[in-house]
N, C-alpha and C positions, 0 to 999 in steps of 0.2 A: 504494500500500500504506500503510495508516494504522496508526500505532503507538499503544500505550497510554500509560502514565504514565512511561515511562522513555525516555531517548534511544535512538537506534539509530545505530550507526556501522559502519565496515568496515576490512579489512586484507589483506596478501598476502606470500608468498614463498620461497624456497630457491635459492641461487645455483649456476649450472652450474660444473662443475670444469674446470680448464684442462688442456691437454696437458702431459705432462712430457717432458723431453729424453730421447732414447734413450741408453742407456749407450754409452760410447766403447770402443774396442778395448783401452784401458788400464785399464778398470774391471773389477775382479775380479768373477767371477760371483756371489759371495756378498755383494757390497757392497750396503748399503741404497740403495734408489732415492731420488733427491733429492726433497724435498718439493715439491708442486705450487706454482707461483707463485700468489700471492694474486690474486683477481679484483679489479680496481680500477675497472672501468667496465662498466655494463650499458646498452647502447644510448644512450650519452650521459649517463647518470646515474651519478654517483660511487657506488661500493659501499663500505660500511663494515660494522662489526659492531654488533649490538645493544648490547653493553656500551660500546663507544666512543661511542655516541650517546645514552647515558643511559637505555636501555630496561631496565626491571625484568625480570630473568631469570625470576622466579617468575610474574609476570603474563604474560610471553610463553609460558611453558610451559602456563599455563591456556588461553590463546588457541589454541595449537597443538592441545592435547588436544580442546578443544571443536570446533575446525574439523574435525578428523578425525572425531569422533563425528557431526557434522552433515553428513558426506559432501561436504565442500568439495572443489572441483576447481581452485581458484585462490585463493591468498591472497598479497597483496603489501603490504608495509609500508615506507613512506618516512619517515625522520626526519631533520630538518635538511637536506632535499633529497637524501638518500642512500638507496639501497636497503639495508635492514638485514635484510629477511626476504622470501623468495620461495619458494613451494611450490606444486607442481601435483599433489601427492598421487598420483604414478604416472601421471598423464595427460599428454598432450602440451600444450605451450604454444601454444594456438590460440584464435581468437575464440570467445566464448560469448555467447549471447543475453542482453542486459542487462535484458530484461523492462522493468518500469516505470522503471528507472534511465535508460532511453532518453529519458524525458520531459524530463529536465534538459538534454539536448542540443538538444531542440526549443526550449527556453527560450534556450539560447545562440544559436541561429539568429536569434532576435528581437533579441538584443543587437547582433549584426552588422548586421541590417537597419536598426536605429535609427542606428547609427554610420555606415552607408553612406548614410543619408538616403533609403532606399527606403521607409521608413515614418516619417511625421512624428510620430506619437504612439500610444501604446498605447491611448489613449482614442478612437481612430477606430472607427466602427462597421464590423463585418465586412461588412455589406451593400454597402459601397462596392466590395468585391472580388467579391462574389457577389450580383448584383442581384436574383436570385430567392430569396435566402436566407429572406426573411420572408414569402413568399407563403403558406406553410402555417400560419404562426402570426405574427400581427402583433407579438407581444412580442419576437420575435427581432430586430426592427429595431434594438433598443437594445443588443444584445450587442456588446461591444467586445473587442479583443484582450486587454485587461487582465482582463476577465471570464473569458476562456478560460484565460489563464495562471494565474489564481488560483482556478480551479474554482468561480467564483461566477456562471456564465452561466445556470444553470438548464436548460441544454439536456439533452434525454434522453441519458443516458450510454451507451446500448446501441450497440455497435459494428456496423458492416458492413465487414468487412475486404476485401470485393471491390470496393466502389465508395464511396469516402469522400465524394466530392462529392454523389452522389445521396442518400446517407443524410443528409448535413447539410441538404440542401434540404427533404426531406420530414419531418425531425424536428420535434417540438414541444417547448415548454418545460414543465418540471415545476413550476417556481416562477418568479416574476418575476426577471429578471436583476438581480443585485446585491443580492438580499434574503436570500440563504442560501448555504450551502457544501455541495457534494457532489462528491467525487472523480469525475472525469469522463474516461474513456478516449476516448469519441467526440469530446469537445471538443479533446483533444490531437491526435488524428488530423486533425481539421479544421485545427488550427494548422499541421500539416506541409503540408497542401494550400495554405493561405494563404501560408506562407513561400515556397513555390515560385512562387506567382503574383507575389508582391512582388519576389522576387529575379530573376525572369525565367528561372529554371532550377530543376530539382528540388531540394528542400531538401537531400538528401544530397550532391548535387554541390556545392551552395553551401557546406555545412559542410566538405567535403573541401578546397575552395579556401581558405576563410577560417581553418580551424582545424587539421584533421588533417594535410594535406600540409605546411604550414609547420612542424609539429612532427615531421615525419618518420614520421607514422603513415599507412600506406598500405593497410591491409587491413580497414578498417571497411566493413561492408555493412548494408543494410536490406532487410527484406521489403517488397514493394510491392503495391499493389492492382492491379486489372486495367488501370488507366490509368497505371501507373508512379509513383504517389504513394507515398512512403515511409509505412509505418505508424508514426506518431510515438509512439503510446502505449506501445510496448514491444517493438519488433522490430528493434532495432539489435544487430548482432554486433560485438564488440570484444574484444581480448585484455585480460586483467586488468592486465598491465603498462602497456598503452597507456591504460587507464582511469586508472591511478594517475598517469601522466604528466600527463594533463589536470588531475587534482586538484592536482598540484604547481604547475602553471601558475596555477591559481586561487589557491592559497595565496600564490604569489609576486606577487600583484597583476596577474595576467594575462600575465606574462612567461614566456617559455621560451627559455633560453639567449641572453638579451639582446634578444630580440624580443618586442614587445607583440603577443600573439596573441589576447587576449580583452579586450574593453573593460572597463576597471576600474570605471566607473560602473555598468555592467550587473550585475556581480557584487554590488556594494553593494545595488542595488535588489532583486536576487534573494534576498539573504540576509535582508532585512528582512521583517517580518510584512506580508503583502499584504492582509489583511482582518481585521476584528475578529471575524468568525465563526470563524476558524481561525488564531489567533496562532502556532500551531506550523508554519505553512506560509508560504513565500515565493512566488516566481514559479517554479513547477515545481521547487522545491528544498524539502526538509524542513529545518526549523530544529531543531538539537539542543538541546532543552529538556526540562525536567521539568515536568509539569503540577502546579500548586499548587492548582487548584480546577476542578471540572467541574460541570455541571448542565444543566437544561432552560431554554431561553429562549423567549420568545414567538414569535420567528421560527422556531425549530426546531419548535414545535408547529404553526405554519402550514405549514411544509415537510412535516411528517409528514401533516397533513390533506390537502395537495395530492397526496400519493402514495397516498391511500386508507386511511389509518389510521382506525379507527372513531371517530366523534364522541363516543360515550359514554366511550371510553378516554381521549381527549384531554381531555374535561371533568374526569375524575377526576385527571389529571396536572397540570391547570392550577395548583393551589395550590403546586406545586413550583417554579414559575417564579422565585419570589423566593429560593429556597434555593441553596446551593452546598455542595459536598462535596470533601473532600481525598483521599478514597479511593474507588475504584470500588465496593468492597463496600458502603460506606455509601450510595452513590448508587443502586445497584440494589435495596438493601434498602428504601429510601424509596419507590421505584417499586412494589415488590411490596406494600408496606403500603397503598398507595392503590388497588390493584386486587385482584380476586378471584384465586385461584390460576389459574383457567382463563383469565381475561383477561390476566394477566401472561405465562403460557406462550404464549398465542396472539400477543400483541404482540411478544414477543422472537423468536418464530418468523417473524413477518412482517418484522421488521427484518432478520433474517438472510437472508431471501430477496430483499431488495431489492438494487439495484445500488449498493453503497457508500453507502447511506443512513446518515448519522451517528447513532450511539447516544446522543451527548451533545454539548454544546458545551464547548469549553475556555474557562474563564472567567479563568484566570490561569496564568502560566508563570514559571519562573526565567529569568534572562537567557540568551540563546543562547550556546552554547559553540562552535558551528560549524554546518556545513551538511552535508547528506547526500543523495545520489541513491540511491533505494531501489527494489527491484523484487521481484516474486514469486520464490519459491524462495530468497530471501535474497541477492539481488544488492545489493551495497553499494559506493558510493564515499563515504567519510567523510573530512571535513576538519576538523581541530581547529587553527586558526591559532595560538593561544597556546601550544600544545604542539608546534608545528611537525611535526604528524603528518598523514600521508595514508595511508589504508588501504582496501584493496579485498578483497572476498570474493565469489566467484561459484561457481555450480555449474550443471550441465546438467540439464534436465528428465528425469525417469524416467517410465516408462509409468504407474506408479501415481500420479504427481502429477496426472494428468488425471482420475483417478477418485476420489481421496480427497476427502472432504467438507471437510477442513481442510488447511492447508499443512503439509507435512512437511519436516523438515530445513531450516527457514528461518533458523536461527542468529540468533534474535532478540536474543541477548545480545552479538552481535558488536561493536556500537559501544561498549557499556559495557566490554567486554573491551579494546578498543583504548584507550579513555580511560585505563584503569588502567596502560597500558604505561609512561607517564611519571609518576612520583610528583609 
């Protein structure tokens, strides 16, 4: 899920009430019941109050109101390593499909594979694990794990959720590997297959053993293809609170309750810009930045052409390659000025019909404030290290989500709302 010019972040929570002591025989019938004992622990995480941890009450009320309006079903907020807010909005505390936030966990699997020396380098070609991978398209021989982790492989992003391996073998490239950026679901599904090959066991089992079980998280599950390969691009089910726990471990340098559960160097690599084509993206993690400049680059024009954009339209947009824009409105106005109304309408319709084809290149950003795993429907795991904030927001799909032409109730302001929680 690609965001626009603002960051995107996430949050969660409301704490369960404790049992009160039953009245004794010496307690008068009309005596007030004793106050419930305060909750001090939530599955190994200390519990505190928003005020005690420096959370702005007004900002929290804005977040809660927006979360309710956006039909959230799970919001959890951790501050200073403590649960300060948890709310399931009348629904049960149960696993929810993380959608594309699942991708970040595929990335974590590769951190473990490198640490376990099951993979020597992200720059190894994928064809070493799949010998027939490049038979349908010789350009695929140069695709590496890094290309797939950074969405620069050029592989056709169309998914086949029934047989990941067969789809990967017959797929062709849309642009030369390493020469462009395109958000790629099929590429992450392929990474899940490759992770299992390298680990010698299915990726989900490997992640359970390396990450989830050591953290006491025992109910994560994945949808699988016909051969038992987890669908890495978006089909992991996890509780909001458990998602927040992983976020806290990442914030704490990969440690959970004194144990190193995530390789520290992997998270540093994941949080850094992975390519100049998309400085807002790391290795299957979004970087929480604001865009300071956007525009058209020569490589983007080449990418558009390779996908079938009209040569006449590309020729008219060529002069914009040397320009940059600080606002989307100015960028789109410049495009419209170069094209006839019919050409502009047709081109924008074409872009919208493609599979995550970029509308522009990000030419500049502010420094990153944190990282975020994000998915369709507004699934967020957002981490702001300097503010000691971890926030999760999730919801389940509705029937209309699959028929609406645009995303509904995606709570796009979530990360911004989380950022404002700590002045």
